[in-house]
C-alpha positions in Angstrom: 127.0 -27.2 90.8 128.4 -30.3 91.4 125.3 -31.9 92.4 124.3 -35.1 89.8 120.7 -34.9 90.4 120.2 -31.2 90.5 122.1 -31.2 86.8 119.7 -34.0 85.6 116.5 -32.0 87.1 117.5 -28.5 85.9 118.2 -30.2 82.3 114.4 -31.0 81.9 113.0 -28.4 83.6 115.3 -25.8 81.4 113.6 -27.9 78.4 110.3 -26.9 79.8 110.7 -23.6 79.9 112.0 -22.9 76.6 109.5 -25.1 75.0 107.2 -22.6 77.1 109.3 -19.7 75.9 108.7 -20.5 72.2 104.9 -21.4 72.7 104.3 -17.7 74.2 106.4 -16.4 71.3 104.4 -18.2 68.7 100.9 -17.8 70.1 101.8 -13.9 70.8 99.5 -12.7 68.1 96.6 -14.7 69.0 96.8 -14.6 72.8 98.4 -12.2 75.5 101.9 -12.5 75.8 104.2 -11.9 72.4 108.2 -11.5 71.6 109.3 -9.6 74.6 107.7 -12.0 77.0 108.1 -14.9 75.4 111.9 -13.9 74.7 112.3 -13.0 78.3 111.3 -16.9 79.1 113.7 -18.1 76.7 116.3 -16.5 77.9 115.5 -17.4 81.5 115.4 -20.9 80.6 118.9 -21.0 79.0 120.0 -18.8 82.3 119.3 -21.7 84.3 121.4 -24.3 82.1 124.4 -21.4 82.3 123.6 -21.4 86.3 123.5 -24.9 86.7 126.2 -26.6 84.1 128.5 -23.4 84.4 132.0 -23.8 83.0 130.4 -26.3 80.3 128.3 -23.6 78.8 130.9 -20.6 79.1 133.0 -21.9 75.8 129.7 -22.6 73.6 128.1 -19.1 74.5 131.6 -17.3 74.1 130.0 -14.8 70.9 127.2 -16.7 69.9 124.4 -14.2 71.5 125.6 -11.4 70.4 126.0 -12.6 66.5 122.8 -13.8 66.7 121.5 -11.1 68.0 122.7 -8.7 65.8 121.6 -10.9 62.6 117.9 -10.8 64.2 117.8 -7.0 64.7 118.4 -6.8 60.9 115.8 -9.9 60.1 113.5 -8.2 62.1 113.9 -4.6 60.5 113.5 -6.5 57.2 110.2 -8.2 58.3 108.9 -5.1 59.7 109.6 -3.3 56.3 108.1 -5.6 54.3 104.9 -5.2 56.1 104.4 -2.1 54.6 105.8 -2.9 51.0 103.2 -5.8 50.7 100.4 -4.8 48.1 97.9 -5.9 50.4 96.5 -3.5 52.7 98.2 -4.9 55.9 99.4 -8.2 54.6 98.4 -11.6 54.3 95.8 -12.5 57.0 95.0 -16.3 58.1 91.8 -17.5 59.2 90.7 -15.6 62.7 92.0 -18.0 65.9 94.6 -19.6 64.1 98.4 -19.7 64.9 99.0 -17.6 61.8 96.2 -15.7 61.7 97.9 -12.3 62.2 100.0 -12.7 59.0 103.4 -11.1 59.3 102.7 -10.5 63.1 103.6 -14.0 63.9 106.9 -13.9 62.0 107.5 -10.1 63.8 106.9 -11.6 67.3 109.2 -14.9 66.6 112.0 -12.1 65.6 111.2 -9.8 68.3 111.4 -12.9 71.1 114.9 -14.5 69.7 116.3 -10.9 69.5 115.3 -10.3 73.2 116.1 -14.0 74.2 119.7 -13.2 72.5 120.2 -9.6 74.1 119.3 -10.6 77.8 121.9 -13.8 77.5 124.3 -11.2 75.8 124.1 -8.8 78.6 124.4 -11.9 81.1 127.2 -13.1 79.8 129.1 -9.8 79.7 128.3 -9.3 83.8 129.6 -12.5 84.8 132.3 -13.1 82.5 135.4 -13.8 84.2 138.8 -14.6 82.4 
């Protein structure tokens, strides 16, 4: 896309979409939403940048989403394992109604959300890859 105005507008729109995606991920244990919904919103925010800026982003996204997705898959497995190995019954629990009231669930939502976002970006990148 060669339109300068749309690049400026979508730069800020993509920023708002990414912030909203992180909001949905982090508040998934206290409100509707969570890792998968927030991850798809997060991926769509980066996808807007990919479509609007095109060739400028192609080199930057070469293998990063797939490598990050693999790392987050391992991190998510560790977090899920820690939930069952904590000496308390269900892990640490915060104050009800606050952001981290679910204990380990918030961290698990974050890992799942970023894993979903990286997986969607990797799939889209592999589908539109041109050499």
